[in-house]
KOLKOLDREN-775894 format. One record per residue (C-alpha): residue number from 1; x, y, z; residue in one letter. Coordinates in Angstrom, 1 decimal. Example, Ala and Ser with C-alpha at 12.3 -4.5 7.8 and 13.67 -1.06 7.14 Angstrom:
# residues 2
[1 [12.3 -4.5 7.8] "A"],
[2 [13.7 -1.1 7.1] "S"],
***
This chain:
# residues 79
[1 [-28.6 -0.8 -6.0] "M"],
[2 [-26.0 -2.4 -3.7] "M"],
[3 [-22.4 -1.4 -3.9] "A"],
[4 [-20.1 -4.3 -4.7] "S"],
[5 [-16.4 -4.6 -3.8] "K"],
[6 [-14.2 -5.1 -6.8] "T"],
[7 [-10.8 -6.7 -7.0] "K"],
[8 [-7.7 -4.5 -6.8] "A"],
[9 [-6.8 -3.1 -10.2] "I"],
[10 [-3.1 -3.7 -9.8] "M"],
[11 [-0.9 -6.3 -8.1] "Q"],
[12 [2.6 -5.4 -6.8] "V"],
[13 [5.1 -8.1 -6.1] "H"],
[14 [7.4 -7.2 -3.2] "L"],
[15 [10.9 -8.6 -2.8] "D"],
[16 [11.1 -9.5 0.9] "Q"],
[17 [14.9 -9.6 0.7] "R"],
[18 [15.1 -5.9 0.1] "N"],
[19 [13.2 -4.4 3.1] "N"],
[20 [14.5 -0.8 2.6] "G"],
[21 [13.5 -0.9 -1.0] "G"],
[22 [10.0 -2.1 -0.1] "I"],
[23 [9.4 0.9 2.2] "G"],
[24 [10.7 3.4 -0.3] "E"],
[25 [8.6 1.8 -3.1] "D"],
[26 [5.4 1.8 -1.1] "L"],
[27 [5.9 5.4 0.0] "L"],
[28 [6.3 6.4 -3.7] "E"],
[29 [3.1 4.4 -4.6] "Y"],
[30 [1.3 6.0 -1.7] "A"],
[31 [2.3 9.5 -2.8] "E"],
[32 [1.2 8.9 -6.4] "T"],
[33 [-2.1 7.3 -5.4] "L"],
[34 [-3.0 9.7 -2.7] "S"],
[35 [-2.5 12.7 -4.9] "E"],
[36 [-4.5 11.1 -7.7] "A"],
[37 [-7.3 10.2 -5.4] "L"],
[38 [-7.4 13.6 -3.6] "G"],
[39 [-6.2 12.1 -0.2] "M"],
[40 [-4.0 13.9 2.4] "D"],
[41 [-0.6 12.7 1.2] "T"],
[42 [1.3 14.2 4.1] "V"],
[43 [-1.0 12.6 6.7] "K"],
[44 [-0.7 9.2 5.0] "I"],
[45 [3.1 9.4 4.7] "H"],
[46 [3.4 10.3 8.3] "Q"],
[47 [1.2 7.5 9.4] "E"],
[48 [3.0 5.0 7.2] "M"],
[49 [6.4 6.0 8.7] "Q"],
[50 [5.2 5.9 12.3] "N"],
[51 [6.4 2.3 12.9] "G"],
[52 [8.3 -0.6 11.4] "D"],
[53 [7.9 -2.2 7.9] "L"],
[54 [4.9 -4.3 9.0] "S"],
[55 [3.2 -1.1 10.1] "H"],
[56 [4.0 0.6 6.9] "L"],
[57 [2.5 -2.2 4.8] "I"],
[58 [-0.6 -2.4 7.0] "A"],
[59 [-1.1 1.4 6.7] "T"],
[60 [-0.6 1.1 2.9] "F"],
[61 [-3.2 -1.6 2.8] "N"],
[62 [-5.6 0.4 4.9] "K"],
[63 [-5.7 3.2 2.4] "Y"],
[64 [-5.0 1.5 -1.0] "F"],
[65 [-6.0 -2.1 -0.9] "S"],
[66 [-9.0 -1.3 -3.1] "D"],
[67 [-6.5 -0.3 -5.8] "Y"],
[68 [-3.3 -2.3 -5.2] "I"],
[69 [-2.9 -5.8 -4.0] "E"],
[70 [0.5 -6.4 -2.4] "L"],
[71 [2.0 -9.8 -3.1] "L"],
[72 [5.0 -11.7 -1.8] "D"],
[73 [5.9 -14.2 -4.5] "T"],
[74 [2.7 -16.2 -4.8] "D"],
[75 [0.5 -14.8 -2.0] "Q"],
[76 [-1.2 -11.6 -0.8] "A"],
[77 [0.4 -9.8 2.1] "I"],
[78 [-2.2 -9.2 4.8] "D"],
[79 [-1.0 -7.5 7.9] "L"],
***
């Protein structure tokens, strides 16, 4: 049996006009998800905060894109 990739189970719309809020929101989502999935929350948080907002979003996608699809208005955010 081959494994198949499923769509993300949740979509999050980000307000690009509020960059500080985006980072805080994504860190909160990451904490909740990583704890629920048994991931290393501290490691993920440190990695997310080790750069600018683009890095934070890319790191979030690295760990959680199977569960949450980040959207900016009408399109997915792929960094």
